[in-house]
C-alpha positions in Angstrom: 34.4 143.5 203.2 30.5 143.4 203.0 30.9 145.7 199.9 33.8 143.6 198.4 31.6 140.6 198.6 28.4 142.1 197.4 30.3 143.5 194.1 32.0 140.1 193.9 28.4 138.1 193.5 26.8 140.7 191.3 30.2 140.5 189.2 30.1 136.4 189.3 26.1 136.8 188.1 26.9 138.6 185.2 30.2 137.1 184.1 28.4 133.4 184.6 25.1 134.6 182.6 27.6 135.7 179.8 28.9 132.6 179.3 26.4 130.2 180.3 25.8 129.4 176.8 29.3 128.3 175.8 29.3 124.8 174.1 30.9 121.7 176.3 32.8 119.4 174.5 33.3 115.9 175.2 36.7 114.2 175.3 35.6 111.3 174.0 34.2 112.9 171.0 37.7 113.4 169.3 37.7 109.4 168.8 41.4 109.3 170.7 42.0 107.2 173.1 43.9 109.2 175.5 41.2 111.8 175.8 38.9 109.5 177.2 41.3 108.0 179.7 41.6 111.9 180.5 37.7 112.6 180.5 37.4 109.2 182.7 39.7 110.2 185.4 43.6 109.1 184.9 46.6 109.9 186.7 46.5 113.2 187.7 49.8 114.4 185.7 49.1 112.5 183.0 45.7 113.8 182.5 47.1 117.3 182.4 49.6 116.4 180.1 47.3 114.9 177.6 44.9 117.6 177.9 47.4 120.1 177.1 48.6 117.9 174.2 44.8 117.6 172.9 44.3 121.9 173.3 47.7 122.5 171.0 47.0 119.7 168.3 43.4 121.0 168.1 44.8 124.2 167.1 47.5 122.5 164.8 44.6 120.5 163.4 42.9 123.7 162.1 45.9 124.8 160.2 46.6 121.7 158.3 46.7 122.0 154.3 47.7 119.7 151.7 51.1 121.9 151.7 53.5 119.5 152.8 55.5 121.9 155.0 52.4 122.3 157.2 52.2 118.6 157.8 56.0 118.2 158.7 55.4 121.3 160.9 52.7 119.8 162.8 54.8 116.6 163.3 57.6 118.8 164.8 54.8 120.4 167.3 54.0 117.0 168.3 57.8 116.3 169.1 57.6 119.4 171.3 54.8 118.6 173.1 56.6 115.4 173.9 59.4 116.7 175.1 57.1 118.5 178.0 57.8 117.1 181.5 55.0 115.1 183.3 56.0 117.1 186.3 55.6 120.3 185.4 52.8 120.8 183.5 50.7 122.9 185.9 47.8 124.1 184.2 44.6 121.8 183.4 43.7 123.1 179.8 41.3 122.2 177.4 40.1 123.3 174.0 36.5 124.5 174.7 35.2 127.6 176.6 33.8 125.6 179.2 34.7 127.2 182.8 36.5 125.0 185.1 36.8 125.4 188.8 39.5 127.9 188.9 37.4 130.3 186.5 39.6 130.3 183.3 37.8 129.6 180.3 40.2 129.2 177.1 40.0 131.0 173.7 37.4 129.1 171.8 34.8 129.6 168.9 31.8 131.8 170.0 34.2 134.3 172.2 33.3 137.2 169.9 29.6 136.9 170.7 30.3 136.3 174.1 32.2 139.4 174.3 30.2 141.4 173.0 27.1 140.2 174.9 29.4 141.0 178.1 30.6 144.4 176.6 26.6 145.3 176.5 25.6 143.7 179.6 28.2 145.3 181.6 28.4 148.8 179.7 24.4 149.1 180.8 24.8 148.3 184.2 28.0 150.7 184.2 25.8 153.2 182.8 23.5 152.9 185.0 26.0 153.4 188.0 26.8 156.4 186.5 23.8 157.9 186.4 22.9 157.1 189.9 26.0 158.3 190.8 25.2 161.7 189.2 21.9 161.9 190.5 22.7 160.7 194.4 25.8 163.3 194.4 24.0 165.7 194.3 21.5 164.8 196.8 23.9 163.8 199.1 26.8 166.0 199.2 28.0 165.3 202.9 28.8 162.2 200.7 30.0 162.6 197.6 31.4 166.3 198.1 32.3 166.6 201.3 35.9 167.7 200.7 34.7 170.8 198.8 32.2 171.8 201.0 35.0 171.8 204.6 37.3 173.9 202.1 40.0 170.9 202.0 39.9 171.3 198.0 39.1 173.9 195.6 36.9 174.8 193.7 33.4 173.6 194.4 32.5 171.0 191.2 29.3 172.4 189.5 26.0 171.5 191.0 24.8 169.9 187.7 23.9 166.4 186.7 27.7 166.2 185.0 29.5 168.7 186.8 31.5 166.3 188.7 33.2 165.1 185.1 34.7 168.5 184.4 35.9 168.2 188.2 37.4 165.4 187.7 39.0 166.3 184.3 40.2 169.4 185.6 42.3 167.8 188.8 46.0 168.4 188.1 48.3 165.9 190.3 50.8 168.8 191.4 47.8 171.4 192.9 46.0 168.6 194.8 48.8 166.8 196.5 48.3 169.1 199.7 44.5 168.1 199.8 44.6 164.5 199.6 48.4 163.7 200.1 50.9 162.6 197.5 49.9 158.5 197.8 46.7 159.3 196.6 47.9 162.0 194.1 50.3 159.6 192.6 47.7 157.1 192.1 46.0 159.5 189.2 49.6 160.1 187.9 49.7 156.1 187.5 46.5 156.1 185.3 48.2 158.9 183.3 51.5 157.0 182.8 49.4 153.6 181.8 47.1 155.6 179.6 50.6 156.9 178.0 52.1 153.5 177.7 48.8 151.6 176.1 48.3 154.5 173.8 52.1 154.3 172.5 51.9 150.3 172.2 48.3 149.6 171.3 48.1 151.9 168.5 50.8 150.4 166.1 49.6 147.2 167.5 46.2 147.4 166.5 46.8 149.2 163.6 49.6 147.3 161.9 50.3 144.4 164.2 46.8 143.2 164.2 45.9 143.5 161.1 49.4 141.4 159.9 48.4 138.8 162.3 44.8 138.5 160.6 46.5 138.6 156.6 49.2 136.6 157.1 48.9 134.6 160.3 47.6 131.6 157.8 43.9 131.7 159.3 45.0 129.4 162.1 42.4 130.7 164.4 39.4 129.0 162.0 36.0 129.9 163.4 37.5 131.8 166.4 36.9 135.5 165.0 38.0 137.1 168.3 41.6 135.5 167.7 41.8 136.9 164.0 44.0 140.0 165.3 46.0 137.8 168.1 48.6 135.0 167.8 45.9 132.4 167.8 45.5 133.5 164.2 49.0 132.9 163.7 50.2 129.5 162.6 53.3 127.7 164.3 56.4 128.4 162.3 55.4 131.4 160.7 57.6 134.1 159.3 55.4 136.7 160.9 57.6 136.2 164.6 60.3 137.6 163.1 58.2 140.7 162.7 56.9 139.9 166.3 60.0 139.9 168.2 61.5 142.9 167.4 57.9 144.3 168.7 58.8 142.9 172.2 62.1 145.0 172.3 59.5 147.9 171.7 57.1 147.2 174.4 60.2 147.2 176.9 61.8 150.4 175.8 58.4 152.4 175.6 57.7 150.9 179.4 61.2 151.8 180.5 61.4 154.8 179.1 58.1 155.8 180.4 58.7 154.5 183.8 61.9 156.4 184.2 60.2 159.4 183.4 57.8 159.3 185.5 60.0 158.5 188.6 62.0 161.6 187.8 58.8 163.7 187.9 58.0 162.2 191.2 61.2 163.1 192.5 60.3 166.6 192.5 57.2 166.0 193.8 58.5 164.0 196.5 61.4 166.7 197.3 58.8 169.3 197.5 56.9 167.4 199.9 59.6 166.7 202.4 60.5 170.3 202.5 56.9 171.2 203.3 56.3 168.4 205.9 55.1 169.4 209.4 57.9 170.6 211.5 56.7 168.2 214.3 56.9 164.9 211.6 60.2 166.5 209.9 61.7 166.9 213.2 61.0 163.8 214.6 62.8 160.3 214.6 61.6 157.0 215.6 63.9 154.9 217.5 63.9 150.9 218.3 65.5 148.4 220.3 66.9 151.4 222.9 69.3 149.7 225.5 68.0 149.3 229.2 70.5 151.8 230.2 68.9 154.2 227.9 65.4 153.6 228.7 63.8 156.5 230.2 62.7 159.9 228.4 65.5 162.0 230.1 68.4 159.3 229.2 67.2 158.9 225.7 67.1 163.0 225.2 70.6 163.0 227.2 72.1 160.4 225.1 71.0 162.1 221.5 72.2 165.7 222.4 75.6 164.4 222.9 76.0 162.7 219.5 74.5 165.2 217.4 76.6 168.1 216.9 75.6 171.5 217.9 74.1 172.4 221.3 70.1 172.4 222.5 69.2 169.9 219.3 67.1 167.8 221.2 63.7 169.3 222.0 61.7 166.4 223.9 62.3 162.6 224.1 59.3 160.1 224.8 60.2 156.3 225.4 57.4 154.0 225.3 55.5 153.2 228.3 54.1 150.0 229.3 50.1 151.6 229.8 48.8 147.8 229.7 46.1 148.8 232.6 46.2 152.1 231.8 44.9 151.5 227.9 42.3 149.0 229.5 40.9 151.8 231.2 40.8 154.3 228.8 39.3 152.3 226.3 36.5 151.4 228.5 36.0 155.3 229.1 35.8 155.7 225.2 33.6 153.3 224.8 31.1 154.7 227.6 31.5 158.4 226.4 30.7 157.3 222.7 27.5 155.2 223.9 26.6 158.2 226.0 26.6 160.3 222.8 24.8 158.0 221.0 22.1 158.0 223.6 22.2 161.7 224.0 21.7 162.1 220.5 19.1 159.5 220.6 16.8 161.4 223.2 17.3 164.5 221.1 16.0 162.8 217.7 13.2 161.6 219.8 12.2 165.2 221.2 12.3 166.3 217.7 9.8 163.6 216.6 7.7 165.0 219.3 7.3 162.0 222.4 10.5 163.2 224.3 10.9 159.4 225.0 14.8 158.7 227.0 16.4 156.0 225.3 16.5 152.6 227.8 18.5 149.8 227.9 18.9 146.4 229.6 20.1 142.9 229.6 23.1 141.4 231.5 25.1 144.6 231.4 22.5 146.0 233.4 22.0 143.1 235.9 18.7 142.4 234.1 17.2 145.5 235.0 15.9 147.9 232.1 18.0 151.3 233.2 18.3 154.8 231.8 21.0 154.9 228.9 22.0 158.5 229.7 22.2 157.8 233.7 23.7 154.4 232.9 26.9 155.4 230.6 27.1 158.9 232.9 27.6 156.7 235.9 30.0 154.4 234.3 32.2 157.6 233.3 31.9 159.2 236.8 33.4 156.0 238.2 36.1 155.4 235.7 37.5 158.8 235.1 39.3 158.9 238.6 40.9 155.4 238.0 42.3 156.3 234.8 44.0 159.9 236.5 45.1 157.7 239.3 46.7 154.8 237.1 48.0 157.9 234.5 49.7 159.2 237.6 51.2 156.1 238.6 53.1 155.5 235.0 54.4 158.7 235.0 55.9 158.5 238.3 57.3 155.1 237.8 58.6 156.3 234.4 61.1 158.9 235.7 63.3 155.7 236.7 65.4 153.9 233.9 63.8 150.7 233.0 60.3 150.0 234.6 57.5 150.8 232.9 59.8 152.3 230.3 60.0 150.1 226.9 62.9 149.9 224.1 61.5 152.1 221.5 60.4 155.8 221.3 60.5 159.0 219.8 63.1 162.0 219.7 61.8 165.2 218.8 64.9 168.1 217.7 65.2 171.7 217.2 65.8 171.7 213.7 65.2 169.4 210.5 69.2 169.1 210.0 69.3 167.6 213.2 66.7 164.8 212.6 68.2 164.2 209.5 71.7 163.5 210.4 69.7 161.2 213.3 68.2 159.4 211.1 70.9 158.5 209.0 73.3 157.4 211.7 74.3 153.5 212.0 76.8 151.7 214.1 75.7 154.2 217.1 76.9 151.5 219.2 79.3 148.3 219.1 75.7 146.4 218.6 74.6 147.1 214.6 71.0 146.1 216.6 71.1 149.2 218.7 69.4 152.4 218.1 67.6 151.7 214.9 66.6 154.8 213.8 63.7 155.5 211.3 61.2 158.1 210.2 58.1 158.3 211.8 54.6 158.0 210.8 52.2 160.6 211.1 51.2 160.7 215.2 47.5 160.1 214.2 48.1 156.8 212.4 50.4 155.3 215.1 49.4 151.7 216.1 50.8 152.1 219.8 50.2 148.3 220.5 52.8 147.5 218.5 55.2 149.6 220.6 54.7 147.4 223.6 55.2 143.9 221.7 57.6 141.7 223.9 60.4 141.3 221.6 60.5 137.5 222.2 56.7 137.1 221.3 57.5 139.7 218.4 59.7 137.1 216.6 57.5 134.3 217.0 54.2 136.1 215.7 56.4 137.1 212.6 57.4 133.8 211.9 53.7 132.4 212.5 52.6 135.4 210.0 55.0 134.1 207.1 53.8 130.5 207.8 49.7 131.8 207.9 50.6 133.7 204.4 52.6 130.7 203.1 49.4 128.2 204.0 47.1 130.7 202.4 48.9 130.7 199.2 49.1 126.8 198.7 45.5 126.5 200.1 43.9 129.3 198.1 43.0 127.2 195.0 42.0 124.1 197.0 39.8 126.7 198.7 38.2 127.8 195.7 37.6 124.5 194.4 36.0 123.6 197.1 33.6 126.5 197.9 32.5 126.1 194.1 31.9 122.7 194.4 29.8 123.0 197.5 28.5 125.8 195.7 27.5 123.5 192.8 25.7 121.0 195.2 23.2 123.4 196.5 19.8 123.4 195.3 17.5 126.2 195.4 14.9 124.7 193.7 12.8 127.7 191.6 16.1 129.5 191.5 18.1 126.9 190.7 18.7 128.4 186.9 20.0 131.6 188.4 22.0 129.8 191.1 23.7 127.4 188.3 25.1 130.7 186.4 26.6 132.0 189.9 28.0 128.6 191.2 30.7 128.2 188.9 32.7 131.1 190.0 31.8 131.3 193.5 34.6 130.3 194.8 36.9 132.5 192.4 35.2 135.6 193.3 34.6 135.0 197.1 38.4 134.3 197.2 39.1 137.0 195.5 36.8 139.3 197.6 38.2 138.2 200.8 41.8 137.6 200.4 42.9 141.6 201.1 41.1 140.8 204.5 42.7 137.5 205.0 46.2 139.1 204.5 45.5 142.3 206.3 44.1 140.5 209.5 47.5 138.4 209.5 49.5 141.0 209.3 47.9 143.3 212.0 47.8 140.3 214.2 51.3 138.7 213.4 53.9 141.7 212.4 54.7 144.5 214.2 53.7 147.5 211.6 53.6 150.3 214.1 51.5 152.7 211.6 48.1 151.6 209.6 49.4 153.0 206.4 52.4 150.7 207.0 49.9 147.7 207.0 48.6 149.3 203.9 52.5 149.2 202.3 52.9 145.2 203.1 49.5 144.3 202.2 50.2 145.9 198.7 53.6 144.0 198.6 52.3 140.6 199.4 48.9 141.0 197.3 50.6 141.7 194.4 52.1 138.4 194.5 48.8 136.9 194.8 47.5 138.7 192.2 50.3 138.0 189.7 49.8 133.8 190.5 46.3 133.7 190.6 45.2 136.5 187.9 48.1 137.0 185.6 49.2 133.4 185.8 46.1 131.6 186.0 46.4 129.8 182.8 49.7 128.6 183.8 49.3 127.7 187.3 45.8 126.2 187.1 44.7 124.4 190.2 47.9 122.9 190.9 49.6 125.6 192.7 52.0 123.5 194.7 53.1 121.4 191.2 53.3 125.1 189.4 55.5 126.3 192.6 57.7 123.2 192.4 58.7 123.5 189.2 59.6 127.2 189.4 62.1 126.1 191.9 63.3 123.2 191.0 63.4 123.3 186.8 63.0 127.1 186.4 63.8 127.0 182.3 61.1 125.0 182.1 58.9 127.9 182.8 59.4 129.3 179.3 57.5 126.2 177.8 54.9 126.4 180.8 54.0 129.9 180.2 54.3 129.4 176.2 52.0 126.5 176.3 49.1 128.0 177.9 49.0 131.8 178.4 48.5 132.4 174.5 45.1 130.4 175.1 43.7 132.5 177.6 43.7 135.8 176.3 39.9 135.9 175.5 39.4 135.6 179.2 41.4 138.4 180.1 39.3 140.7 177.8 36.7 139.6 179.6 38.4 140.3 182.9 38.9 143.9 181.7 35.6 144.6 180.7 34.1 143.1 183.7 36.1 145.8 185.8 34.4 148.8 183.9 31.5 147.5 186.1 33.3 147.1 189.7 34.8 149.9 189.6 31.5 151.6 188.4 30.1 150.4 191.4 32.9 151.9 193.9 32.1 155.4 192.1 28.6 155.0 193.7 30.2 154.6 197.1 26.9 152.5 197.9 28.0 150.9 201.0 29.2 154.3 202.5 25.8 156.0 201.6 23.7 153.1 203.2 25.6 153.5 206.8 25.0 157.6 206.1 21.5 157.0 205.8 21.0 154.3 208.6 23.4 156.8 211.1 21.2 160.0 210.1 18.4 158.4 211.9 20.3 158.7 215.1 22.2 161.5 214.7 22.8 165.0 212.8 24.2 164.8 209.4 28.0 165.9 210.0 27.9 163.1 212.7 26.3 160.8 210.8 28.9 160.8 208.4 32.1 160.6 210.5 29.8 157.2 211.6 30.0 156.4 207.7 33.7 156.9 206.9 35.8 155.5 205.9 35.4 152.8 203.2 36.6 149.5 203.3 40.5 149.6 204.1 41.1 146.0 203.5 39.8 145.7 200.2 39.6 149.4 199.1 42.5 150.9 200.8 45.4 152.4 199.2 47.6 149.0 199.8 45.2 146.9 197.9 44.1 149.5 194.9 48.0 150.0 194.5 48.0 145.9 193.8 44.6 145.7 191.8 45.9 149.0 189.6 49.3 147.2 188.8 47.8 143.8 188.1 45.7 145.2 185.4 48.9 147.3 183.9 50.6 143.9 183.8 48.1 142.2 182.3 47.8 145.0 179.4 51.6 144.6 179.0 51.8 140.7 179.3 49.0 140.0 177.1 48.7 142.8 175.0 51.2 141.5 172.2 49.8 138.1 172.3 46.2 139.9 171.6 46.6 143.6 170.7 43.0 144.3 171.2 43.8 144.0 174.9 45.6 147.4 174.9 42.7 148.9 173.6 40.6 147.4 177.0 43.3 148.2 179.2 43.5 151.6 177.7 39.6 152.2 178.5 40.2 150.3 182.2 42.8 153.2 183.1 40.6 156.0 181.1 37.7 154.7 183.5 39.7 154.7 186.7 41.3 158.4 185.9 37.8 159.8 185.5 36.3 158.1 188.6 39.3 158.2 191.1 39.6 162.2 189.6 36.4 162.9 191.5 36.7 160.2 194.6 39.8 160.7 195.8 39.7 164.6 195.4 36.1 165.7 196.3 34.8 162.8 198.2 36.8 160.3 200.2 38.3 161.4 203.3 41.9 162.1 203.6 44.2 159.3 204.2 47.6 159.3 206.4 50.5 160.2 203.8 53.4 158.1 203.5 54.9 160.6 200.2 54.8 158.5 197.3 56.1 155.0 199.2 52.9 153.4 197.0 54.1 154.8 194.0 57.4 153.6 194.0 56.5 150.3 195.0 54.0 150.0 191.6 56.7 151.1 189.7 58.8 148.0 191.0 56.2 145.4 190.6 55.5 147.3 186.6 59.2 145.8 186.1 58.1 142.8 187.2 55.5 142.3 185.0 57.9 143.6 182.2 60.1 140.6 183.2 57.1 138.2 183.1 56.3 139.5 179.6 59.8 138.8 178.4 60.1 135.2 179.3 56.9 134.4 178.1 57.4 135.9 174.9 61.2 134.1 174.5 59.3 131.1 175.3 56.5 131.5 172.8 59.2 132.4 169.9 61.2 129.2 171.2 57.7 126.9 170.7 56.3 128.5 167.7 59.0 129.6 165.6 60.5 127.6 163.0 64.0 128.3 164.3 65.6 130.0 166.7 66.2 133.2 165.3 63.0 135.1 166.6 63.8 133.6 170.4 67.4 134.6 170.5 66.0 138.3 169.3 63.5 138.3 172.1 66.0 136.8 175.1 68.6 139.4 175.5 65.1 141.6 176.4 65.3 139.7 179.7 68.5 140.8 180.7 68.1 144.4 179.9 65.1 144.3 182.0 66.7 143.2 185.2 69.5 145.7 184.1 66.8 148.5 184.0 65.4 147.2 187.6 68.8 147.3 189.2 69.2 150.8 187.8 65.6 152.0 188.9 66.9 150.7 192.2 70.0 152.5 192.6 69.6 155.8 190.6 66.9 157.7 192.4 67.2 158.9 196.1 63.8 159.6 196.7 63.3 158.6 200.3 65.6 161.3 201.9 66.0 165.3 201.0 69.6 165.1 200.0 72.3 166.9 202.2 72.5 170.1 200.2 68.9 170.3 199.8 68.3 170.6 204.1 70.1 174.3 204.2 68.8 175.7 200.7 66.1 178.4 201.1 63.3 176.5 199.2 63.4 174.2 202.1 63.9 176.3 205.1 61.3 179.1 203.7 58.9 176.4 202.7 55.3 176.7 203.9 54.5 173.8 206.2 52.0 171.7 206.1 49.8 171.6 209.7 49.4 168.0 211.7 47.6 167.0 214.3 48.8 165.1 217.8 51.6 164.3 219.3 54.4 161.4 219.4 53.1 160.4 222.7 51.1 157.2 223.4 47.2 159.2 224.0 46.5 157.3 227.2 49.3 159.5 229.1 47.8 162.6 227.7 45.5 164.1 230.1 41.9 165.0 228.7 
């Protein structure tokens, strides 16, 4: 969380500095009464409509000529603007590059200089980050090359300044699955997928469509040079829209074909991953809603032995136990053992420094006395261990009876894969469909056992609370952004005011972007029953994506009025064609800067500066091996695979949605994913620790989200052609693409059996003879295992 906040602050300083000199227009300078009313604070919805009208009319004005057709076109455009419903215009837009409270700037004159300045600034800082990483990698191999040092991956990267580049580029997805997990391997494959898509789309867009916009668009952009290759240079009712409409189908086909092809390749990798799954996990099922008469280890095992064909199918069954008091004692014991380890390590460090002083402690915990730390924690451990053993014995004795300390969920371990696969696909086991819910288990060491001991009634209440808090965060997001920004602008830092004035306008947006994953993950961990940390990341991926869609991709349309946009979406969904078409084409320059800024932010991730700082700190207490354990992992709220997956898909959706409106965006987005492939090809394989693996679950969700972005693209382009084309022809060409995307989404859902091995695979030699992975842990509560 600290890392993400610092990254956001640095990014805010950079982007604000590059836009601080942008011109600010006075609304009354146009001489229009409506504009003056808006500038002086009229009624909210009317102001939004007038600002929208002013924005579009100013662009139409630049395209006026003496030709009567253009004059007539402007009248028709004004009539279309008059038809926009006051209640559905959710975006507050202007024709300037002034930055609003939500951080958005619209296209304007001078943006090319701003973009080039940003590329120069962020490019320089990116190079600095890469140089720092290249040097630090050689000085601190424990942080940057540990996976190769420990033998997890092979070969070791060359011990040279740029050896990491070759090592990253040589990474093959198929070869690193066993080392880093299928989930992380498919993150690299997503980069490859997006580079193929963006190259296929971007080359003709930049080389053909862009120059056509420049040469035949009618110079609607005027002095806005950055828009010459974009829709911003194409006047209303141009014949070019007949060319652009088929291009939409081209984009849809390219994305759809590549997604389906990538999923087929993933299917082969997924099946191989399932074949090699460790026997412990492959032969185990997780059971929920166990009826009371089966709530004991013996009864649960006997039940599954009866319903699964064959003899001696069940190896062992474990019903979750109520270990509230035992867990409290074990937690205290573990904390004392950790503190004793720290104290002993500090004592050894002192002896190496020559003073031999034993660490001491005092305060409330010691009754105000100054005591020897090693003796103090040793005494606590000696007192707690007998209590832990006594309580453990009591729980295990009571667990022999049905009910009592036994709860309504647990695990059944079978002797073979086929029995486990039969069990996990069972439905209707009793007359109540909610009894005996059988699922695949997570990795043993990833299980959150506290979720298994929740009261079922309280669980439902917490779930409702979780959804309510998520909805509250959704609607409070932009008001919080505006509030934080307004407060920041009131702060006077005296001599530093010039610097702060550059940061303050985007402070709210940067802070909320940095802390949003933390807010979400805390809601999910405390309100939802997730059972495993990896499943929490999966839930974060799903919800964080929708927040990103609303407050990043659709920022121009949403503005600061989230409630108004949401109301329009549900009460008048067909209005979205006009709302998106009237706002999003005028924000393409913002997304170019957004992509360029990401080059710096991911270069900062490459440096692992927070993990390195923690490592340096703990090296003062422990040896390097132990210090690394305390320094890892990176912040899992912002840099966990769930958050990363949502962020990466957001970049992909930006490239798809805005790539036709502004062809250069394809290039910037391609560079973004090329850098991700280079950086994370090294980080995920050689530096970051291996995480619990769900076997590609995040990948499948990313592709589903890609279809959502593709659907948004077709809706946007249909609305653009409706607003801009001289007749309905281009719109009618584009419109069916929406239904094709919807059909493709449904086909994607139904065509690929990826979650489980088909039954025909279970008995094949490739499955039976596959070399199984090793797996630590047991499907038993840790506090019940005697140390």
